[in-house]
Structures are given as structure tokens and as C-alpha cells.
TIVO-2410 file (N, C-alpha, C; in nm, 3 decimals):
# residues 96
REC num residu      c1      c2      c3 atome chaine
REC   1      X  -1.235   2.283  -1.266     N      A
REC   1      X  -1.163   2.369  -1.315    CA      A
REC   1      X  -1.085   2.243  -1.440     C      A
REC   2      X  -1.091   2.319  -1.558     N      A
REC   2      X  -1.000   2.241  -1.636    CA      A
REC   2      X  -0.880   2.266  -1.718     C      A
REC   3      X  -0.818   2.208  -1.761     N      A
REC   3      X  -0.696   2.196  -1.825    CA      A
REC   3      X  -0.700   2.234  -1.965     C      A
REC   4      X  -0.628   2.358  -1.979     N      A
REC   4      X  -0.621   2.355  -2.153    CA      A
REC   4      X  -0.491   2.269  -2.219     C      A
REC   5      X  -0.486   2.292  -2.291     N      A
REC   5      X  -0.321   2.214  -2.399    CA      A
REC   5      X  -0.228   2.301  -2.344     C      A
REC   6      X  -0.239   2.426  -2.330     N      A
REC   6      X  -0.153   2.473  -2.339    CA      A
REC   6      X  -0.059   2.452  -2.171     C      A
REC   7      X  -0.181   2.439  -2.068     N      A
REC   7      X  -0.136   2.402  -1.945    CA      A
REC   7      X  -0.105   2.288  -1.922     C      A
REC   8      X  -0.103   2.188  -1.974     N      A
REC   8      X  -0.069   2.018  -2.025    CA      A
REC   8      X   0.065   2.038  -2.022     C      A
REC   9      X   0.127   2.112  -2.171     N      A
REC   9      X   0.196   2.103  -2.215    CA      A
REC   9      X   0.314   2.193  -2.073     C      A
REC  10      X   0.275   2.317  -1.987     N      A
REC  10      X   0.374   2.365  -1.913    CA      A
REC  10      X   0.361   2.246  -1.840     C      A
REC  11      X   0.293   2.209  -1.764     N      A
REC  11      X   0.308   2.072  -1.613    CA      A
REC  11      X   0.407   2.005  -1.692     C      A
REC  12      X   0.404   1.931  -1.782     N      A
REC  12      X   0.460   1.825  -1.848    CA      A
REC  12      X   0.606   1.882  -1.902     C      A
REC  13      X   0.657   1.985  -1.918     N      A
REC  13      X   0.779   2.036  -1.926    CA      A
REC  13      X   0.812   2.068  -1.752     C      A
REC  14      X   0.759   2.147  -1.670     N      A
REC  14      X   0.796   2.127  -1.509    CA      A
REC  14      X   0.821   1.980  -1.492     C      A
REC  15      X   0.769   1.874  -1.522     N      A
REC  15      X   0.788   1.763  -1.465    CA      A
REC  15      X   0.889   1.677  -1.588     C      A
REC  16      X   0.894   1.698  -1.654     N      A
REC  16      X   1.011   1.684  -1.758    CA      A
REC  16      X   0.953   1.545  -1.836     C      A
REC  17      X   0.851   1.559  -1.870     N      A
REC  17      X   0.758   1.449  -1.942    CA      A
REC  17      X   0.800   1.509  -2.105     C      A
REC  18      X   0.763   1.404  -2.162     N      A
REC  18      X   0.770   1.435  -2.300    CA      A
REC  18      X   0.609   1.365  -2.356     C      A
REC  19      X   0.524   1.450  -2.367     N      A
REC  19      X   0.386   1.442  -2.416    CA      A
REC  19      X   0.373   1.506  -2.560     C      A
REC  20      X   0.464   1.575  -2.605     N      A
REC  20      X   0.445   1.656  -2.752    CA      A
REC  20      X   0.472   1.527  -2.812     C      A
REC  21      X   0.398   1.525  -2.971     N      A
REC  21      X   0.350   1.439  -3.040    CA      A
REC  21      X   0.353   1.325  -3.028     C      A
REC  22      X   0.271   1.287  -2.943     N      A
REC  22      X   0.237   1.123  -2.891    CA      A
REC  22      X   0.079   1.179  -2.954     C      A
REC  23      X   0.028   1.182  -2.988     N      A
REC  23      X  -0.153   1.202  -3.053    CA      A
REC  23      X  -0.210   1.191  -2.948     C      A
REC  24      X  -0.184   1.205  -2.764     N      A
REC  24      X  -0.255   1.192  -2.721    CA      A
REC  24      X  -0.335   1.318  -2.635     C      A
REC  25      X  -0.316   1.367  -2.723     N      A
REC  25      X  -0.325   1.531  -2.658    CA      A
REC  25      X  -0.441   1.550  -2.529     C      A
REC  26      X  -0.610   1.459  -2.652     N      A
REC  26      X  -0.741   1.508  -2.584    CA      A
REC  26      X  -0.754   1.385  -2.492     C      A
REC  27      X  -0.677   1.292  -2.470     N      A
REC  27      X  -0.745   1.149  -2.378    CA      A
REC  27      X  -0.631   1.177  -2.274     C      A
REC  28      X  -0.493   1.300  -2.297     N      A
REC  28      X  -0.465   1.280  -2.146    CA      A
REC  28      X  -0.573   1.451  -2.087     C      A
REC  29      X  -0.577   1.536  -2.133     N      A
REC  29      X  -0.702   1.634  -2.116    CA      A
REC  29      X  -0.810   1.604  -2.039     C      A
REC  30      X  -0.872   1.483  -2.130     N      A
REC  30      X  -0.967   1.416  -2.022    CA      A
REC  30      X  -0.921   1.412  -1.910     C      A
REC  31      X  -0.801   1.289  -1.933     N      A
REC  31      X  -0.805   1.230  -1.789    CA      A
REC  31      X  -0.742   1.323  -1.650     C      A
REC  32      X  -0.701   1.434  -1.689     N      A
REC  32      X  -0.671   1.538  -1.565    CA      A
REC  32      X  -0.755   1.599  -1.591     C      A
REC  33      X  -0.884   1.615  -1.638     N      A
REC  33      X  -0.983   1.663  -1.564    CA      A
REC  33      X  -1.067   1.608  -1.496     C      A
REC  34      X  -1.095   1.474  -1.525     N      A
REC  34      X  -1.179   1.425  -1.458    CA      A
REC  34      X  -1.130   1.371  -1.314     C      A
REC  35      X  -0.940   1.370  -1.320     N      A
REC  35      X  -0.946   1.363  -1.200    CA      A
REC  35      X  -0.935   1.457  -1.104     C      A
REC  36      X  -0.910   1.579  -1.149     N      A
REC  36      X  -0.939   1.702  -1.066    CA      A
REC  36      X  -1.116   1.756  -1.044     C      A
REC  37      X  -1.202   1.677  -1.149     N      A
REC  37      X  -1.332   1.642  -1.079    CA      A
REC  37      X  -1.342   1.575  -0.993     C      A
REC  38      X  -1.278   1.439  -1.011     N      A
REC  38      X  -1.285   1.358  -0.866    CA      A
REC  38      X  -1.221   1.439  -0.737     C      A
REC  39      X  -1.086   1.451  -0.750     N      A
REC  39      X  -1.032   1.535  -0.621    CA      A
REC  39      X  -1.150   1.644  -0.575     C      A
REC  40      X  -1.217   1.718  -0.647     N      A
REC  40      X  -1.343   1.816  -0.603    CA      A
REC  40      X  -1.475   1.757  -0.538     C      A
REC  41      X  -1.469   1.609  -0.581     N      A
REC  41      X  -1.597   1.553  -0.525    CA      A
REC  41      X  -1.578   1.434  -0.359     C      A
REC  42      X  -1.470   1.452  -0.394     N      A
REC  42      X  -1.400   1.414  -0.231    CA      A
REC  42      X  -1.356   1.516  -0.181     C      A
REC  43      X  -1.317   1.621  -0.202     N      A
REC  43      X  -1.307   1.709  -0.097    CA      A
REC  43      X  -1.420   1.769  -0.063     C      A
REC  44      X  -1.526   1.806  -0.135     N      A
REC  44      X  -1.653   1.813  -0.073    CA      A
REC  44      X  -1.725   1.702   0.013     C      A
REC  45      X  -1.702   1.592   0.020     N      A
REC  45      X  -1.756   1.527   0.142    CA      A
REC  45      X  -1.750   1.572   0.283     C      A
REC  46      X  -1.853   1.566   0.349     N      A
REC  46      X  -1.860   1.577   0.483    CA      A
REC  46      X  -1.790   1.508   0.588     C      A
REC  47      X  -1.680   1.551   0.608     N      A
REC  47      X  -1.541   1.482   0.710    CA      A
REC  47      X  -1.582   1.485   0.865     C      A
REC  48      X  -1.688   1.631   0.913     N      A
REC  48      X  -1.687   1.665   1.032    CA      A
REC  48      X  -1.702   1.531   1.129     C      A
REC  49      X  -1.641   1.579   1.255     N      A
REC  49      X  -1.674   1.487   1.335    CA      A
REC  49      X  -1.532   1.339   1.322     C      A
REC  50      X  -1.484   1.309   1.231     N      A
REC  50      X  -1.438   1.203   1.188    CA      A
REC  50      X  -1.278   1.227   1.207     C      A
REC  51      X  -1.231   1.112   1.290     N      A
REC  51      X  -1.083   1.170   1.303    CA      A
REC  51      X  -0.998   1.115   1.197     C      A
REC  52      X  -0.889   1.163   1.171     N      A
REC  52      X  -0.809   1.068   1.115    CA      A
REC  52      X  -0.754   0.948   1.135     C      A
REC  53      X  -0.720   0.864   1.042     N      A
REC  53      X  -0.641   0.752   1.042    CA      A
REC  53      X  -0.520   0.717   0.999     C      A
REC  54      X  -0.444   0.647   1.049     N      A
REC  54      X  -0.321   0.614   1.011    CA      A
REC  54      X  -0.322   0.495   0.918     C      A
REC  55      X  -0.406   0.402   0.980     N      A
REC  55      X  -0.446   0.263   0.892    CA      A
REC  55      X  -0.592   0.232   0.889     C      A
REC  56      X  -0.655   0.194   0.801     N      A
REC  56      X  -0.816   0.179   0.815    CA      A
REC  56      X  -0.840   0.043   0.914     C      A
REC  57      X  -0.750  -0.068   0.937     N      A
REC  57      X  -0.752  -0.157   1.079    CA      A
REC  57      X  -0.708  -0.099   1.156     C      A
REC  58      X  -0.817  -0.177   1.295     N      A
REC  58      X  -0.729  -0.163   1.394    CA      A
REC  58      X  -0.660  -0.258   1.463     C      A
REC  59      X  -0.521  -0.253   1.422     N      A
REC  59      X  -0.465  -0.380   1.498    CA      A
REC  59      X  -0.321  -0.301   1.528     C      A
REC  60      X  -0.204  -0.374   1.620     N      A
REC  60      X  -0.076  -0.332   1.656    CA      A
REC  60      X   0.010  -0.387   1.567     C      A
REC  61      X   0.105  -0.338   1.528     N      A
REC  61      X   0.251  -0.407   1.484    CA      A
REC  61      X   0.357  -0.456   1.577     C      A
REC  62      X   0.328  -0.623   1.548     N      A
REC  62      X   0.435  -0.728   1.609    CA      A
REC  62      X   0.544  -0.665   1.577     C      A
REC  63      X   0.660  -0.677   1.662     N      A
REC  63      X   0.754  -0.569   1.663    CA      A
REC  63      X   0.852  -0.698   1.704     C      A
REC  64      X   0.936  -0.756   1.655     N      A
REC  64      X   1.090  -0.863   1.732    CA      A
REC  64      X   1.157  -0.782   1.846     C      A
REC  65      X   1.194  -0.890   1.880     N      A
REC  65      X   1.213  -0.876   2.028    CA      A
REC  65      X   1.363  -0.787   1.997     C      A
REC  66      X   1.439  -0.734   2.101     N      A
REC  66      X   1.557  -0.668   2.018    CA      A
REC  66      X   1.649  -0.690   2.090     C      A
REC  67      X   1.730  -0.802   2.018     N      A
REC  67      X   1.834  -0.898   2.086    CA      A
REC  67      X   1.939  -0.931   1.990     C      A
REC  68      X   2.045  -0.953   2.005     N      A
REC  68      X   2.148  -0.948   1.914    CA      A
REC  68      X   2.161  -1.095   1.901     C      A
REC  69      X   2.144  -1.121   1.741     N      A
REC  69      X   2.082  -1.287   1.664    CA      A
REC  69      X   2.218  -1.303   1.600     C      A
REC  70      X   2.284  -1.238   1.576     N      A
REC  70      X   2.452  -1.223   1.446    CA      A
REC  70      X   2.569  -1.238   1.559     C      A
REC  71      X   2.699  -1.319   1.484     N      A
REC  71      X   2.794  -1.266   1.591    CA      A
REC  71      X   2.911  -1.195   1.531     C      A
REC  72      X   2.977  -1.115   1.590     N      A
REC  72      X   3.037  -1.017   1.517    CA      A
REC  72      X   3.168  -1.064   1.416     C      A
REC  73      X   3.160  -1.020   1.301     N      A
REC  73      X   3.250  -1.096   1.204    CA      A
REC  73      X   3.332  -0.996   1.138     C      A
REC  74      X   3.387  -0.902   1.195     N      A
REC  74      X   3.437  -0.788   1.149    CA      A
REC  74      X   3.526  -0.821   1.119     C      A
REC  75      X   3.641  -0.878   1.194     N      A
REC  75      X   3.783  -0.877   1.138    CA      A
REC  75      X   3.759  -0.999   1.035     C      A
REC  76      X   3.728  -1.126   1.020     N      A
REC  76      X   3.686  -1.198   0.921    CA      A
REC  76      X   3.695  -1.123   0.769     C      A
REC  77      X   3.578  -1.050   0.750     N      A
REC  77      X   3.545  -0.947   0.680    CA      A
REC  77      X   3.646  -0.878   0.654     C      A
REC  78      X   3.712  -0.786   0.696     N      A
REC  78      X   3.824  -0.676   0.696    CA      A
REC  78      X   3.921  -0.785   0.622     C      A
REC  79      X   3.940  -0.902   0.694     N      A
REC  79      X   4.055  -0.958   0.596    CA      A
REC  79      X   4.013  -0.993   0.475     C      A
REC  80      X   3.949  -0.994   0.431     N      A
REC  80      X   3.871  -1.030   0.247    CA      A
REC  80      X   3.932  -0.936   0.205     C      A
REC  81      X   3.932  -0.806   0.276     N      A
REC  81      X   3.915  -0.682   0.182    CA      A
REC  81      X   4.052  -0.656   0.106     C      A
REC  82      X   4.126  -0.604  -0.020     N      A
REC  82      X   4.223  -0.557  -0.016    CA      A
REC  82      X   4.261  -0.431   0.033     C      A
REC  83      X   4.192  -0.346   0.075     N      A
REC  83      X   4.291  -0.239   0.128    CA      A
REC  83      X   4.191  -0.215   0.249     C      A
REC  84      X   4.248  -0.179   0.385     N      A
REC  84      X   4.164  -0.180   0.534    CA      A
REC  84      X   4.252  -0.062   0.533     C      A
REC  85      X   4.191   0.040   0.675     N      A
REC  85      X   4.249   0.140   0.775    CA      A
REC  85      X   4.197   0.160   0.912     C      A
REC  86      X   4.221   0.165   0.956     N      A
REC  86      X   4.167   0.191   1.146    CA      A
REC  86      X   4.033   0.103   1.119     C      A
REC  87      X   4.036  -0.006   1.090     N      A
REC  87      X   3.890  -0.099   1.061    CA      A
REC  87      X   3.796  -0.089   0.983     C      A
REC  88      X   3.832   0.014   0.888     N      A
REC  88      X   3.724   0.022   0.766    CA      A
REC  88      X   3.805   0.032   0.643     C      A
REC  89      X   3.691  -0.010   0.537     N      A
REC  89      X   3.673  -0.086   0.378    CA      A
REC  89      X   3.763   0.034   0.316     C      A
REC  90      X   3.850   0.039   0.234     N      A
REC  90      X   3.939   0.154   0.146    CA      A
REC  90      X   3.917   0.122   0.018     C      A
REC  91      X   3.817   0.181  -0.053     N      A
REC  91      X   3.839   0.207  -0.165    CA      A
REC  91      X   3.851   0.305  -0.284     C      A
REC  92      X   3.852   0.252  -0.378     N      A
REC  92      X   3.916   0.387  -0.494    CA      A
REC  92      X   3.820   0.564  -0.523     C      A
REC  93      X   3.902   0.589  -0.505     N      A
REC  93      X   3.799   0.758  -0.511    CA      A
REC  93      X   3.781   0.743  -0.658     C      A
REC  94      X   3.579   0.820  -0.667     N      A
REC  94      X   3.557   0.744  -0.788    CA      A
REC  94      X   3.492   0.930  -0.826     C      A
REC  95      X   3.526   1.014  -0.790     N      A
REC  95      X   3.458   1.117  -0.749    CA      A
REC  95      X   3.563   1.246  -0.729     C      A
REC  96      X   3.579   1.330  -0.835     N      A
REC  96      X   3.726   1.399  -0.767    CA      A
REC  96      X   3.707   1.534  -0.687     C      A
***
């Protein structure tokens, strides 16, 4: 597949990118054509019998213990706020 100048301008418009008047029309076209060629080569690789993997290393994620490490400071923090109601911070309306 080869990208034409019109196709590149159409894709740039859809992506809201400005590529006109950059002077790099030929390099953008060459880059996109090389990328599509590379994707075609990768797609042509024989992956029969190979299972998909989530990570290249066979390791286990160490997780922290599920314990509470901080104290409840809700009342202290609410006391610092200019306005509160029902245990919540009140903020000015910014969207009507």
C-alpha cells in the first residue's frame, strides 16, 4: 500500500494535524510508506503455535499488603475548608 499526498492530507485533517506548508510532504509520505511496509512484514511472520503473552518476562508482580497505614484525618481537613456540608467540601460553581 502506498500513501498519496491526498490520502495524507485527508488523514491529517481527520487527526486535526497541520501538515500543509511544512515542506515535509515527501518525507511524511516516505515515512508512512515505510511504516506500512514494516507492519506488513511483521504481519507476515509465522506465529502458529505461539501463545500471546502479556509481558516478556516470566515474573510475578509483588503487591503490598492490604492494610491501612494512614489515620483518618477527615475532620481536621474539613475544619480547614472555607465551606463544608454533610462531611463534604463545597466549591464554587464553575459550569452553569
